[in-house]
PLY file of the C-alpha trace (Angstrom):
ply
format ascii 1.0
element vertex 309
property float x
property float y
property float z
element edge 308
property int vertex1
property int vertex2
end_header
61.15 28.73 28.81
58.38 27.16 30.58
56.08 24.26 29.61
52.83 25.35 28.03
49.91 23.97 30.12
46.20 23.78 29.19
43.06 22.76 31.19
42.93 19.73 29.03
44.39 16.23 29.68
44.59 12.42 28.65
40.75 12.05 28.80
39.82 15.13 26.75
38.12 14.73 23.40
38.55 16.97 20.35
34.73 18.19 20.85
35.76 19.22 24.65
39.02 21.24 23.38
37.11 23.07 20.83
34.29 24.15 23.28
33.32 28.03 22.16
35.87 27.99 19.09
34.16 29.42 15.87
36.49 28.86 12.91
33.57 30.21 10.38
35.34 31.72 7.45
38.79 29.85 7.91
39.86 27.08 5.80
41.62 23.77 6.98
43.39 20.76 5.37
43.68 17.48 7.00
45.85 14.75 5.41
45.12 10.97 6.00
41.59 12.03 6.61
40.03 8.94 5.15
39.92 7.11 8.46
40.91 7.03 12.21
42.55 10.14 13.71
42.33 12.17 10.58
38.76 11.54 9.88
37.90 12.88 13.64
40.14 15.79 13.41
38.56 16.70 10.14
35.04 16.23 11.77
36.03 18.27 14.94
37.23 21.17 12.81
34.25 20.99 10.52
32.05 21.29 13.59
33.54 24.64 14.31
32.54 25.89 11.18
35.79 25.62 9.26
35.88 25.06 5.40
37.64 21.53 5.47
39.33 19.89 2.93
40.49 15.99 3.23
43.43 15.32 1.61
43.55 11.59 1.10
45.01 8.73 -0.91
42.06 6.83 -0.82
39.30 8.70 -2.61
36.43 6.31 -2.17
36.78 6.24 1.51
37.65 9.69 1.78
34.34 10.63 0.10
32.35 8.57 2.51
34.05 10.29 5.49
33.21 13.55 4.01
29.90 12.75 3.42
29.41 11.45 7.01
31.06 14.62 8.32
28.66 16.94 6.45
25.58 14.63 7.77
26.77 15.13 11.25
27.91 18.33 11.53
25.51 20.39 8.95
28.68 21.79 7.26
28.80 21.70 3.62
32.07 23.34 3.13
33.80 19.74 3.54
35.99 19.06 0.40
37.82 16.09 -0.96
41.16 16.15 -2.69
43.39 13.09 -3.71
46.99 13.31 -2.21
49.55 10.74 -2.23
52.48 11.96 0.17
55.00 9.30 -1.30
54.88 10.81 -4.87
56.15 14.51 -5.14
54.21 14.93 -8.37
50.97 14.33 -6.28
51.95 16.72 -3.82
52.70 19.38 -6.24
49.61 18.76 -7.87
47.58 19.39 -4.72
49.59 22.52 -3.89
49.48 24.03 -7.37
45.62 23.41 -7.25
45.00 25.32 -4.18
43.68 28.77 -4.25
43.35 31.38 -1.35
44.58 31.55 2.06
44.62 28.53 4.41
44.36 28.79 8.13
45.18 25.07 9.33
47.18 22.46 7.90
47.21 19.14 9.95
49.83 16.78 8.67
48.31 13.79 10.15
48.78 10.85 7.55
51.54 8.38 8.02
52.58 4.84 7.95
54.22 2.73 10.85
56.51 0.04 10.98
56.09 -1.09 7.37
58.06 -3.57 5.36
61.15 -2.35 3.55
59.98 -0.42 0.71
61.42 2.69 -1.39
60.03 5.12 -3.73
61.14 5.69 -7.07
63.36 8.37 -6.12
65.10 5.64 -3.65
63.66 7.30 -0.47
62.75 5.12 2.49
58.98 4.72 2.53
58.51 5.99 5.88
60.89 9.11 5.95
59.25 9.67 2.52
55.60 9.58 3.43
55.89 11.00 6.87
58.27 13.69 6.60
59.19 14.56 2.96
55.56 14.54 1.51
54.45 16.70 4.44
57.55 18.95 4.16
56.85 19.56 0.55
52.92 20.11 0.99
53.67 22.50 3.86
56.42 24.50 1.81
54.26 24.25 -1.55
51.41 25.84 0.73
53.52 28.44 2.41
52.01 31.41 0.31
48.31 30.24 1.47
49.54 29.91 5.04
51.08 33.46 5.11
48.06 35.06 3.45
45.71 33.95 6.36
48.10 36.24 8.62
47.60 33.85 11.52
48.06 30.31 10.41
49.00 27.04 12.12
50.62 24.00 10.96
50.16 20.93 13.37
52.08 17.71 12.67
51.52 14.36 14.11
54.56 12.84 15.53
54.79 9.98 18.16
56.92 8.77 21.25
58.38 6.45 18.70
60.73 9.40 17.86
62.54 8.36 20.63
63.86 5.27 18.83
66.20 7.10 16.60
67.36 10.56 15.71
68.15 11.50 12.04
70.94 9.39 10.60
72.42 12.05 8.49
74.89 9.77 6.72
72.17 7.12 5.62
68.54 8.34 6.07
67.39 6.14 3.26
68.90 2.81 4.76
71.29 2.59 1.63
74.18 1.12 3.92
72.37 -0.10 7.30
70.11 -2.97 7.63
66.55 -2.05 7.41
64.71 -1.81 10.56
60.96 -0.88 10.35
60.89 0.66 13.48
64.07 2.70 13.43
62.86 3.94 10.09
59.77 4.95 11.67
61.68 6.72 14.77
63.55 8.85 12.27
60.51 9.96 10.24
58.74 10.80 13.53
61.79 12.58 14.57
61.77 14.50 11.66
58.22 15.67 12.11
59.29 17.33 15.25
62.26 18.96 13.70
60.21 20.28 11.06
57.98 22.13 13.33
60.92 23.63 15.17
62.45 25.01 11.80
59.02 26.12 10.09
58.29 28.37 13.11
61.50 29.88 13.21
61.36 30.48 9.24
57.98 31.48 9.02
57.80 33.96 12.08
57.34 37.14 10.11
54.21 35.46 8.22
52.87 34.69 11.68
52.71 31.00 11.15
53.36 28.71 14.01
53.89 25.07 13.95
53.70 22.27 16.73
54.05 18.52 16.74
52.26 16.13 18.86
51.77 12.83 20.02
48.38 11.75 19.99
48.31 8.77 22.35
47.89 5.06 22.09
44.98 4.74 19.52
43.99 1.57 17.52
43.57 2.68 13.98
44.71 1.31 10.49
48.04 2.80 11.15
48.99 -0.50 13.18
48.43 -2.68 10.18
51.97 -3.81 10.14
52.17 -4.21 13.91
51.14 -6.95 16.15
47.97 -4.55 16.81
45.62 -4.79 19.78
46.96 -7.99 21.23
50.22 -6.77 21.22
50.22 -5.90 24.93
52.87 -3.25 24.03
50.84 -0.63 25.74
48.76 -0.89 28.93
44.99 -1.08 28.48
44.58 1.83 30.81
46.80 4.03 28.61
44.70 3.43 25.23
42.63 5.93 23.94
39.62 6.30 21.90
39.80 7.99 18.55
38.19 11.05 19.96
40.67 11.31 22.51
43.58 10.69 20.45
42.58 13.55 17.97
42.04 15.94 20.69
45.75 17.29 21.04
45.88 17.90 17.22
42.61 19.73 17.17
43.79 21.85 20.47
46.91 22.83 18.56
45.02 23.83 15.45
42.25 25.67 17.06
42.55 26.84 20.77
43.19 30.52 21.93
45.29 29.10 24.39
47.97 28.24 21.88
48.09 31.49 20.01
51.47 32.64 18.95
52.86 29.27 20.18
55.03 27.24 17.91
58.10 24.75 17.62
57.14 22.61 20.69
55.83 19.00 21.25
52.56 18.08 22.92
51.23 15.02 24.42
48.01 14.86 26.27
47.17 18.43 25.35
50.06 19.81 27.26
53.64 20.48 26.24
55.91 17.75 26.87
59.31 18.03 28.85
62.72 17.49 26.94
64.34 14.23 28.12
68.07 12.93 27.43
67.20 9.30 27.31
64.30 7.00 26.20
61.66 7.94 28.75
60.14 4.35 28.69
56.75 6.07 28.36
54.72 7.82 26.03
55.76 11.21 27.37
58.76 13.10 26.54
60.62 14.63 23.63
64.32 13.96 22.74
66.50 16.62 22.89
67.73 15.99 19.48
64.38 16.41 18.06
63.93 19.95 19.19
67.67 20.85 18.58
67.48 24.01 16.11
70.79 23.14 14.36
69.38 19.67 13.63
66.06 21.51 12.47
67.85 23.69 10.23
70.12 20.89 8.83
66.89 18.72 8.35
65.15 21.58 6.34
68.22 21.65 4.09
68.26 17.96 3.49
64.54 18.01 2.61
65.02 20.74 0.12
67.85 19.05 -1.53
66.30 15.74 -1.90
63.04 17.16 -3.37
65.12 19.16 -5.76
66.90 15.98 -6.86
63.19 14.68 -7.60
62.29 17.29 -10.20
0 1
1 2
2 3
3 4
4 5
5 6
6 7
7 8
8 9
9 10
10 11
11 12
12 13
13 14
14 15
15 16
16 17
17 18
18 19
19 20
20 21
21 22
22 23
23 24
24 25
25 26
26 27
27 28
28 29
29 30
30 31
31 32
32 33
33 34
34 35
35 36
36 37
37 38
38 39
39 40
40 41
41 42
42 43
43 44
44 45
45 46
46 47
47 48
48 49
49 50
50 51
51 52
52 53
53 54
54 55
55 56
56 57
57 58
58 59
59 60
60 61
61 62
62 63
63 64
64 65
65 66
66 67
67 68
68 69
69 70
70 71
71 72
72 73
73 74
74 75
75 76
76 77
77 78
78 79
79 80
80 81
81 82
82 83
83 84
84 85
85 86
86 87
87 88
88 89
89 90
90 91
91 92
92 93
93 94
94 95
95 96
96 97
97 98
98 99
99 100
100 101
101 102
102 103
103 104
104 105
105 106
106 107
107 108
108 109
109 110
110 111
111 112
112 113
113 114
114 115
115 116
116 117
117 118
118 119
119 120
120 121
121 122
122 123
123 124
124 125
125 126
126 127
127 128
128 129
129 130
130 131
131 132
132 133
133 134
134 135
135 136
136 137
137 138
138 139
139 140
140 141
141 142
142 143
143 144
144 145
145 146
146 147
147 148
148 149
149 150
150 151
151 152
152 153
153 154
154 155
155 156
156 157
157 158
158 159
159 160
160 161
161 162
162 163
163 164
164 165
165 166
166 167
167 168
168 169
169 170
170 171
171 172
172 173
173 174
174 175
175 176
176 177
177 178
178 179
179 180
180 181
181 182
182 183
183 184
184 185
185 186
186 187
187 188
188 189
189 190
190 191
191 192
192 193
193 194
194 195
195 196
196 197
197 198
198 199
199 200
200 201
201 202
202 203
203 204
204 205
205 206
206 207
207 208
208 209
209 210
210 211
211 212
212 213
213 214
214 215
215 216
216 217
217 218
218 219
219 220
220 221
221 222
222 223
223 224
224 225
225 226
226 227
227 228
228 229
229 230
230 231
231 232
232 233
233 234
234 235
235 236
236 237
237 238
238 239
239 240
240 241
241 242
242 243
243 244
244 245
245 246
246 247
247 248
248 249
249 250
250 251
251 252
252 253
253 254
254 255
255 256
256 257
257 258
258 259
259 260
260 261
261 262
262 263
263 264
264 265
265 266
266 267
267 268
268 269
269 270
270 271
271 272
272 273
273 274
274 275
275 276
276 277
277 278
278 279
279 280
280 281
281 282
282 283
283 284
284 285
285 286
286 287
287 288
288 289
289 290
290 291
291 292
292 293
293 294
294 295
295 296
296 297
297 298
298 299
299 300
300 301
301 302
302 303
303 304
304 305
305 306
306 307
307 308
């Protein structure tokens, strides 16, 4: 299977990848859209004419972003809804309230390298927020996505997935010492595996799902890390928010990705599979696109969520 390539790359912006795209009459949901990449993704989708719902934990900041998007794009079909991905009840309330078809779901929200914390269900915070919440959201919206007839799901992963596969016997760090980066890596691996299995399971509904690495972008996601002065990423590899949102928006909108699913993209192009840590921001670990792992994670996710009811 050859890698998918596009005319876009590292420096492309969200506006550049949507040139000529018209999503008037289509509906999109973007999680974590109250700041950073999510806000820019929502703005770019609104600029295509789509009706966009910002699904956010912080309603006040989300409202400001929604108003700004309307002011900039002239699109008055920009809506706001509360969503706490770490709380299954909040996700259920969102999906239950949704009416009508859904064309695009962008699973953008996330936390990174945060201090040790668990939900009331005993789930490790990053796995719960980055994966389980989005899994519950996407499966809860499955009928809406299927009703569209040509829907797309985009999940924002990270090169950090190369830090850890799914540790099946201890996903919630009940026995091993907690490590914020291993927990983050595991959750980002889960994001890729979700895209693989969702594409397989929902093929008959013409729903495709892809995962992506947005690149190194300084946003509030880095609040638990050393931030801008860490020196972990060379300055010439740092992207603007507009560039960082480009890959997500490309996957959500471009005719070039019609029918493409279950893949992992970096800099607007599909990334190669690697068998060891690449040492770069490129490459998807073999375990993250393994179909057996993808099916196993789906079953585990269903089991965990069922226990929370």
